[in-house]
C-alpha positions, 0 to 999 in steps of 0.5 A, a space after each residue: 501101640 497095638 495099631 498096625 492097620 490101615 482100614 480106618 474111617 476115623 481114628 481108632 476104627 477099622 482094622 487096628 491089626 490088619 492080619 489076614 486071620 482077623 480079616 477072615 473072621 470079621 468077613 465071616 461075621 459080617 456074612 453071618 450077621 447079614 444072613 442069620 437074624 437070631 443071635 443064637 444062630 449067629 454065635 453057633 455059625 461063628 464057632 468054626 471061624 472063631 476056632 480057626 483064629 484061636 488055633 492060628 499063630 503069629 497074627 497077634 502083635 506082641 504090643 497087644 499082649 502086654 499088661 496095662 499099668 493104667 488099667 481102668 479094670 485094675 490089676 494091669 488088665 489090658 484091653 486092646 482093640 483089634 477091629 472096631 466097626 465105626 457104627 459100634 455094631 462089632 468089635 474084636 479085642 484081646 484081653 490081657 490078664 496078668 498072672 494071679 489077677 482077676 477082672 472085676 465082676 462085669 457084664 458085656 451087653 451083647 452077643 458074641 464069642 470069647 476064647 482063650 489064646 494063651 494062658 489059663 483062666 478060671 471063670 465064675 459066672 453069675 445068675 441075676 436073681 432080681 428083676 433089674 428094676 433098681 439100677 444100683 443093686 443086683 442080687 447075684 448067685 454063682 451059676 458056674 465055675 470052670 477052667 478054660 485053656 488055649 483053644 477053648 471058647 464060649 458064647 455070650 447070649 445076654 441076658 443069660 449068664 452075661 455076668 462073670 469074672 475071670 482070673 488067670 491061674 497060669 504062671 504067665 498072663 492069660 490072653 483071651 480074644 473077644 468078638 462082640 456085637 457092640 463096641 465093648 470097651 467104649 459103652 457104659 457097662 456094669 461092675 458088680 459087687 456080689 457081696 454087697 449087691 452094689 452095681 456101678 456103671 463103668 467103661 473099661 476103655 481100650 489101651 490103643 484106641 480112644 472112646 468118644 466122650 459120653 456122659 455117665 448114664 
């Protein structure tokens, strides 16, 4: 299991990987969150600390880099919690996407920073054209496609460009690192089918940490 930390208030929370590099990023995130009120300012201020994490070697355990054959996202996509605040206000996780595999089209519902640690990903970002009044349907239009390589990262500021999917285009699995202001894998988010417009609630879940019971919204 990708769970080597000791700062746990209860099972599956705190530093599940207790590496100095992760402690430094979480400490800086807490400081910035306390001193900068606006989400846009927070993600801008976090860029140096997040870039430093992506540039460092040796902090991510091998157990956090493996595909998940029981993946709720399909295709062996694995989501490994590295840090989770017990109050659900912050998480850090690695997302493993096997070679040639795409994630579902999904949203995040929180500000944050996402970057590539290993491998290469193609990202397709969507704009939502409807007003969201129908929870079962969405009218999506492709806003941007781009290729992301190790060390490159982007910010999330919902609702703008919060809907996307990624596909690994390298010969080996891609690993992206996500710092988000919620407990991403345990909240109910949305899976989208751009062709039909269908929207469905889903929780992706962590490979190495349980989600609390929560009825489907």
